[in-house]
VOGU-3710 file (C-alpha; in Angstrom, 3 decimals, decimal comma):
1> xxxxxxxxxx> 3,682/15,805/-25,566  1,440/15,759/-22,472  3,277/17,164/-19,450  2,309/14,072/-17,477  3,994/11,718/-19,939  7,662/10,861/-20,073  9,272/9,065/-23,005  9,803/5,994/-20,818  6,001/5,681/-20,474  5,383/5,446/-24,228
11> xxxxxxxxxx> 4,737/2,123/-25,961  6,420/1,503/-29,295  4,051/0,019/-31,836  4,762/-1,081/-35,407  3,978/2,423/-36,692  5,435/4,570/-33,913  4,938/5,549/-30,284  1,654/5,391/-28,389  0,591/6,826/-25,068  -1,620/5,114/-22,498
21> xxxxxxxxxx> -4,307/7,147/-20,745  -5,572/5,472/-17,581  -8,253/6,335/-15,056  -9,177/4,207/-12,057  -12,353/3,699/-10,073  -11,357/2,211/-6,731  -14,182/0,509/-4,842  -13,347/0,468/-1,135  -15,558/-1,250/1,420  -16,246/1,096/4,308
31> xxxxxxxxxx> -14,969/-0,156/7,669  -18,271/-0,392/9,521  -19,980/-3,025/11,633  -23,299/-2,563/9,833  -24,412/-1,877/6,258  -25,103/1,453/4,572  -28,895/1,402/4,969  -29,539/-1,466/7,399  -28,284/-2,889/10,682  -27,141/-6,203/9,186
41> xxxxxxxxxx> -23,583/-7,334/9,895  -20,754/-6,628/7,444  -18,516/-9,386/8,855  -16,654/-11,305/6,157  -17,637/-14,928/5,689  -20,519/-16,584/7,447  -23,105/-18,914/6,008  -24,700/-17,682/2,745  -27,581/-15,260/3,370  -26,917/-15,130/7,138
51> xxxxxxxxxx> -26,098/-11,386/7,199  -29,225/-10,148/5,423  -31,914/-7,838/6,759  -35,359/-7,318/5,219  -34,020/-4,068/3,696  -31,086/-5,891/2,043  -33,447/-8,502/0,632  -35,727/-5,722/-0,725  -38,863/-6,972/0,996  -41,916/-4,830/0,124
61> xxxxxxxxxx> -42,348/-1,729/2,266  -38,823/-1,828/3,718  -37,217/1,621/3,811  -33,492/2,454/3,940  -32,092/4,334/6,959  -28,719/6,031/6,502  -25,798/4,796/8,620  -24,163/7,899/10,144  -20,928/5,975/10,769  -20,534/5,275/7,047
71> xxxxxxxxxx> -21,104/8,964/6,268  -18,355/9,925/8,737  -15,982/7,384/7,176  -16,597/8,804/3,692  -15,912/12,353/4,928  -12,763/11,148/6,723  -11,559/9,542/3,486  -12,329/12,670/1,466  -10,305/14,790/3,892  -7,436/12,289/3,641
81> xxxxxxxxxx> -7,535/12,695/-0,141  -7,335/16,500/0,262  -10,745/16,701/-1,381  -13,720/19,042/-1,231  -16,442/17,875/1,175  -19,907/18,696/-0,161  -22,205/19,773/2,648  -25,219/18,744/0,552  -25,289/15,477/-1,383  -27,994/13,311/-2,884
91> xxxxxxxxxx> -28,561/9,551/-3,056  -29,809/8,299/-6,414  -31,199/5,089/-7,790  -29,012/3,487/-10,448  -31,290/1,113/-12,316  -30,082/-2,189/-13,730  -31,010/-5,816/-13,342  -28,848/-8,570/-11,885  -30,064/-11,636/-9,969  -27,886/-10,598/-7,000
101> xxxxxxxxxx> -29,391/-7,079/-6,886  -32,780/-7,774/-5,279  -34,095/-4,185/-5,461  -33,568/-3,987/-9,225  -31,565/-0,821/-8,582  -28,521/0,246/-6,607  -28,639/3,193/-4,219  -25,654/5,294/-5,282  -24,748/8,940/-5,917  -24,517/10,616/-9,311
111> xxxxxxxxxx> -24,570/14,392/-9,821  -24,166/15,362/-6,161  -21,611/13,100/-4,444  -20,534/13,484/-0,830  -16,896/14,228/-1,814  -15,663/16,344/-4,723  -12,247/17,042/-6,231  -8,999/16,076/-4,505  -5,570/14,648/-5,316  -3,149/11,847/-4,535
121> xxxxxxxxxx> 0,625/12,328/-4,757  2,406/9,227/-6,065  6,183/8,836/-5,668  7,763/6,224/-7,954  10,980/4,274/-7,359  12,575/6,182/-10,241  12,145/9,419/-8,287  9,324/10,563/-10,581  6,416/12,236/-8,784  2,920/12,054/-10,269
131> xxxxxxxxxx> -0,088/13,990/-9,004  -3,297/12,106/-9,764  -6,473/14,155/-9,566  -9,489/12,762/-7,729  -12,722/13,603/-9,519  -15,111/12,452/-6,797  -15,851/9,969/-4,040  -19,390/8,737/-3,702  -21,128/6,228/-1,455  -23,119/3,303/-2,790
141> xxxxxxxxxx> -24,411/-0,152/-1,879  -22,592/-3,307/-2,884  -24,534/-6,048/-4,651  -24,760/-9,690/-3,585  -22,858/-12,538/-5,194  -24,023/-15,078/-7,780  -22,573/-18,566/-7,310  -22,395/-20,677/-10,460  -20,328/-23,635/-9,226  -22,635/-25,060/-6,561
151> xxxxxxxxxx> -25,018/-27,025/-8,798  -24,872/-28,370/-12,368  -28,188/-26,757/-13,340  -28,806/-23,820/-11,012  -27,066/-20,640/-9,958  -27,330/-19,621/-6,308  -27,364/-16,112/-4,827  -25,669/-15,039/-1,575  -26,880/-11,652/-0,324  -24,422/-11,284/2,575
161> xxxxxxxxxx> -22,638/-8,439/0,754  -25,879/-6,867/-0,470  -26,125/-3,360/0,991  -22,541/-3,223/2,293  -21,265/0,371/2,064  -18,734/1,100/-0,674  -16,769/4,247/-1,392  -16,116/4,630/-5,110  -13,016/6,799/-5,553  -12,864/8,024/-9,150
171> xxxxxxxxxx> -9,557/9,366/-10,473  -9,047/11,690/-13,385  -7,337/10,159/-16,452  -3,935/11,383/-15,228  -2,127/8,032/-15,150  0,246/7,186/-18,009  1,719/3,762/-17,229  0,949/0,493/-15,482  3,666/1,346/-12,939  1,939/4,622/-12,081
181> xxxxxxxxxx> -1,403/2,798/-11,805  -0,016/0,196/-9,407  1,676/2,877/-7,318  -1,532/4,949/-7,244  -3,677/2,068/-5,994  -1,017/1,192/-3,408  -0,991/4,797/-2,206  -4,792/5,011/-2,004  -4,841/1,717/-0,086  -2,203/3,052/2,333
191> xxxxxxxxxx> -4,171/6,268/2,926  -7,374/4,294/3,610  -5,576/2,027/6,070  -3,981/4,992/7,896  -7,434/6,572/8,179  -9,059/3,318/9,296  -11,849/3,751/6,744  -11,166/0,526/4,773  -9,013/-2,464/5,666  -7,753/-2,667/2,060
201> xxxxxxxxxx> -7,965/-6,462/2,004  -8,058/-7,204/-1,725  -8,214/-10,977/-1,193  -11,529/-10,616/0,651  -12,883/-8,097/-1,864  -12,649/-5,061/0,453  -10,734/-3,184/-2,242  -11,011/-3,653/-5,991  -10,704/-1,446/-9,036  -12,321/-0,802/-12,389
211> xxxxxxxxxx> -9,561/0,179/-14,804  -10,280/2,508/-17,749  -7,678/2,278/-20,536  -7,334/4,097/-23,848  -4,397/4,816/-26,144  -3,490/7,736/-28,388  -0,604/9,213/-30,277  1,306/11,587/-27,943  -0,411/14,965/-27,860  -3,551/13,863/-29,733
221> xxxxxxxxxx> -7,137/13,797/-28,494  -8,234/11,102/-26,058  -8,981/7,723/-27,601  -11,973/5,445/-26,992  -11,676/3,788/-23,596  -12,464/0,304/-22,417  -13,252/-0,486/-18,788  -11,828/-3,585/-17,109  -14,115/-4,527/-14,230  -13,384/-5,685/-10,695
231> xxxxxxxxxx> -9,629/-6,266/-10,728  -8,748/-7,435/-7,206  -4,933/-7,383/-7,162  -2,391/-4,616/-7,671  -0,265/-6,988/-9,764  -3,278/-7,894/-11,912  -4,071/-4,200/-12,424  -0,628/-3,766/-14,007  -1,003/-6,866/-16,166  -4,503/-5,902/-17,322
241> xxxxxxxxxx> -3,337/-2,421/-18,379  -0,334/-3,738/-20,318  -2,411/-6,312/-22,189  -5,325/-3,980/-22,923  -3,115/-1,146/-24,193  -1,272/-3,446/-26,610  -4,572/-4,983/-27,754  -5,919/-1,548/-28,626  -2,677/-0,505/-30,367  -2,752/-3,607/-32,587
251> xxxxxxxxxx> -6,360/-2,903/-33,613  -5,637/0,755/-34,412  -2,443/-0,014/-36,336  -4,376/-2,556/-38,428  -6,813/0,193/-39,409  -9,598/-0,847/-37,026  -11,423/1,162/-34,374  -11,883/0,615/-30,653  -15,381/-0,266/-29,481  -16,226/1,150/-26,065
261> xxxxxxxxxx> -16,623/-1,959/-23,946  -16,716/-3,352/-20,458  -14,122/-6,128/-20,231  -12,934/-8,705/-17,710  -9,349/-9,654/-16,848  -8,494/-13,365/-16,875  -5,695/-13,862/-14,344  -4,875/-17,319/-15,724  -4,181/-16,133/-19,271  -3,187/-12,547/-18,456
271> xxxxxxxxxx> -5,695/-11,326/-21,052  -8,815/-9,159/-21,088  -11,992/-10,288/-22,824  -15,194/-8,530/-23,805  -18,075/-8,664/-21,342  -20,608/-6,196/-22,788  -20,800/-2,880/-24,582  -20,088/-0,016/-22,191  -23,134/1,648/-20,680  -23,482/5,417/-20,466
281> xxxxxxxxxx> -25,028/7,242/-17,524  -28,383/7,603/-19,267  -28,624/3,814/-19,604  -28,942/3,565/-15,827  -31,841/6,068/-15,626  -30,483/7,785/-12,517  -32,987/9,674/-10,390  -32,986/10,833/-6,740  -34,068/8,072/-4,379  -37,538/9,079/-3,143
291> xxxxxxxxxx> -36,990/7,225/0,153  -33,939/9,291/1,127  -33,859/13,044/1,723  -30,813/15,001/0,522  -27,934/14,547/2,973  -27,240/17,841/4,757  -23,978/18,180/6,716  -22,904/20,950/9,049  -19,418/22,446/8,749  -18,959/21,747/12,479
301> xxxxxxxxxx> -19,529/18,020/11,855  -16,905/18,004/9,085  -14,456/20,066/11,168  -14,807/17,614/14,050  -13,814/14,731/11,779  -10,921/16,762/10,332  -9,582/17,385/13,836  -9,356/13,625/14,464  -7,311/12,761/11,369  -3,983/10,990/11,980
311> xxxxxxxxxx> -0,684/12,068/10,436  -0,942/10,744/6,875  1,743/9,070/4,706  2,873/12,222/2,846  3,223/14,156/6,093  5,122/11,331/7,789  7,422/10,937/4,771  8,262/14,659/4,784  8,916/14,615/8,552  11,152/11,537/8,374
321> xxxxxxxxxx> 13,272/13,157/5,655  13,435/16,631/7,265  13,677/15,733/10,963  15,317/12,301/10,910  17,525/12,761/7,841  16,223/9,563/6,231  16,581/9,038/2,488  13,378/9,361/0,424  13,621/5,629/-0,357  13,842/4,617/3,315
331> xxxxxxxxxx> 11,005/6,998/4,200  8,831/5,508/1,439  9,488/1,957/2,664  8,613/2,849/6,254  5,394/4,776/5,572  3,969/2,233/3,097  2,010/0,401/5,815  0,465/1,795/8,996  1,720/-1,177/11,053  5,272/-0,789/9,725
341> xxxxxxxxxx> 5,480/2,912/10,501  4,057/2,377/13,993  6,741/-0,266/14,649  9,508/2,014/13,355  8,391/4,998/15,411  8,338/2,848/18,552  11,929/1,755/17,862  13,094/5,279/16,902  11,591/7,034/19,928  14,471/8,605/21,880
351> xxxxxxxxxx> 17,071/6,884/19,689  19,115/7,531/16,550  16,386/7,407/13,881  18,797/6,526/11,053  20,136/3,542/12,942  16,602/2,516/13,924  15,503/2,749/10,265  18,490/0,670/9,176  17,631/-2,103/11,610  13,903/-2,037/10,861
361> xxxxxxxxxx> 14,313/-2,032/7,062  17,326/-4,306/6,614  17,160/-6,768/9,499  13,507/-6,860/10,551  11,777/-6,419/7,172  14,353/-8,695/5,534  13,599/-11,464/8,031  9,832/-10,884/7,858  9,898/-11,220/4,061  12,074/-14,326/4,220
371> xxxxxxxxxx> 9,775/-16,007/6,749  6,540/-14,708/5,188  5,479/-13,034/8,458  3,504/-9,805/8,875  5,060/-7,047/11,000  2,125/-7,319/13,427  3,102/-10,943/14,106  6,851/-10,276/14,323  8,550/-12,506/16,932  10,837/-9,552/17,731
381> xxxxxxxxxx> 8,880/-6,683/19,264  9,698/-2,995/18,828  10,881/-2,940/22,474  13,276/-5,826/21,830  14,694/-4,243/18,667  15,011/-0,899/20,468  16,974/-2,664/23,209  19,390/-4,074/20,600  19,923/-0,568/19,187  20,589/0,688/22,734
391> xxxxxxxxxx> 23,178/-2,064/23,323  25,020/-1,059/20,137  25,014/2,625/21,112  26,383/1,794/24,554  29,203/-0,206/22,906  27,995/-3,239/24,855  27,856/-5,262/21,617  29,164/-4,794/18,093  26,980/-4,629/15,001  27,952/-8,204/14,139
401> xxxxxxxxxx> 27,071/-9,548/17,584  23,835/-7,517/17,442  22,748/-9,597/14,436  23,350/-12,766/16,460  21,315/-11,324/19,352  18,528/-10,440/16,907  18,518/-14,024/15,602  18,315/-15,439/19,142  15,486/-13,046/20,039  13,658/-14,083/16,837
411> xxxxxxxxxx> 13,960/-17,829/17,389  13,966/-18,109/21,183  12,607/-14,812/22,491  13,938/-13,066/25,557  15,275/-9,677/26,584  18,322/-8,739/24,433  20,281/-7,365/27,419  19,758/-10,630/29,316  20,709/-12,658/26,213  23,983/-10,720/25,934
421> xxxxxxxxxx> 24,737/-11,203/29,649  23,812/-14,879/29,823  25,752/-15,872/26,699  28,831/-13,781/27,298  28,365/-11,705/24,158  29,552/-8,376/25,547  31,917/-6,459/23,332  35,580/-6,552/24,372  36,690/-2,960/24,983  39,788/-3,860/27,022
431> xxxxxxxxxx> 42,577/-2,470/24,816  45,070/-4,875/26,358  43,146/-7,933/25,167  42,525/-6,357/21,751  46,205/-5,320/21,472  47,294/-8,941/21,929  44,953/-10,114/19,151  46,233/-7,313/16,869  49,858/-8,219/17,588  49,201/-11,903/16,891
441> xxxxxxxxxx> 47,567/-11,170/13,505  50,392/-8,778/12,475  53,081/-11,262/13,526  51,460/-14,069/11,545  51,183/-12,038/8,311  54,438/-10,084/7,658  53,915/-10,011/3,891  50,430/-8,498/4,329  51,941/-5,846/6,627  54,212/-4,629/3,820
451> xxxxxxxxxx> 51,308/-4,593/1,353  49,162/-2,589/3,800  51,811/0,108/4,111  51,629/0,604/0,337  47,874/0,064/0,148  46,204/1,455/3,345  42,787/0,056/2,330  44,130/-3,389/3,262  43,596/-2,474/6,905  40,102/-3,866/6,408
461> xxxxxxxxxx> 41,550/-7,338/5,923  43,406/-7,079/9,261  40,243/-5,846/10,978  38,415/-8,928/9,721  41,137/-11,246/11,026  41,168/-9,634/14,474  37,357/-9,753/14,688  37,481/-13,416/13,693  40,104/-14,122/16,388  37,947/-12,412/19,033
471> xxxxxxxxxx> 34,729/-14,108/17,814  33,352/-10,707/16,809  33,478/-9,378/20,360  36,250/-6,811/19,925  35,246/-3,183/19,522  35,677/-2,485/15,770  36,616/1,128/16,537  39,367/0,072/18,952  40,627/-2,554/16,480  40,814/0,042/13,692
481> xxxxxxxxx> 42,706/2,546/15,828  45,235/-0,008/17,134  45,877/-1,474/13,675  46,455/1,929/12,076  48,916/2,827/14,847  50,762/-0,487/14,609  50,930/-0,450/10,797  51,864/3,222/10,638  48,973/4,047/8,302
//
């Protein structure tokens, strides 16, 4: 069996087990104010054909001029993927006809891409770690968009996206399940967002994937693959893989053969359907673009970009586990989004990182998910949450009261310390006052006292009663100590 495949990743068919082999081509729109070969705007939206230069519209005699910012973003991404940066690369013409491709070809890269081999480490919830090889990253132009629902007889073309810079990140066929595929795309998206080279907005088309799926008996040669084009949701990627793999297995088990095809995923039915027979490279008649010289980079230019890279997800995860003592799960949750990790680090600065992580993950993220709010728009700022953590550490408030303070800060705003002061929420640390509450609870429950002497764990029940009597303001530590002394536990 392939070393990358575990039994849990196999699919049972009518005649035995099958293995999925998956490769992904992630198309990421480069974060840039202008297009790859023109100065036209890349802003999302706008009236149709309002962000189109003469180059994008392929007017006669218009020549492309390379956007240095897009080149730097591609190099930055390659470095983030731990990939080889090629100091010499070539732009090619990829020839095919579509109404929304006004040149009749796409400027892309074929044999000599700007970025070579790299890797992405994917950590799954099960604890399994998968290393997915990156074959290449190349730059290319996006096409325009054909609109078929604007008129009963005509199709319209919007060229606003025509010429927008895309990075195509091609993985090796190292993925063996839909779960791994989803996790891989999520990880790539996270890396791009950390780097600031793509906003990763799949709803707006900034990130989409072509999914290559084949099946085989474990250990056998690779099967014939089918490519599912332009899947724009991580959830849909998983669904498309599951459906396509089972479709191929059924055909093979019935004695048929798989035709190499390009297919589309229908999100409404959860099925893939044939679009056209799959083209090979020679069908596109690649040749170097005569209007663009080979791209020559200096090592100093690449080194300068490398020096500006931020701490990336894998490095942050390792640091959180080693330095902060966080669990791998908590570290994974925190590093998944750049905004989330920035918030956490602001809360954790100079404080107990484990306690900060607990509050960020359980209270903040829990409330954000419940309310459908992004961490950037959180009503409770990192400073406010840090103040709550400080109040707990200083024994000014208990953990229970802290949750009430958090709720007030969320709904009404305000400084947590001032909320505690104004509403009389300070924790009672006066042992005399706590002793009276403890005595009252013990006196009212003589039968429970006898049970607690035989079963010391029952002290928790008494703690709850005392906290209830003091409206949660008593110091839990003081309550525990007094109860154990009084009960002789």
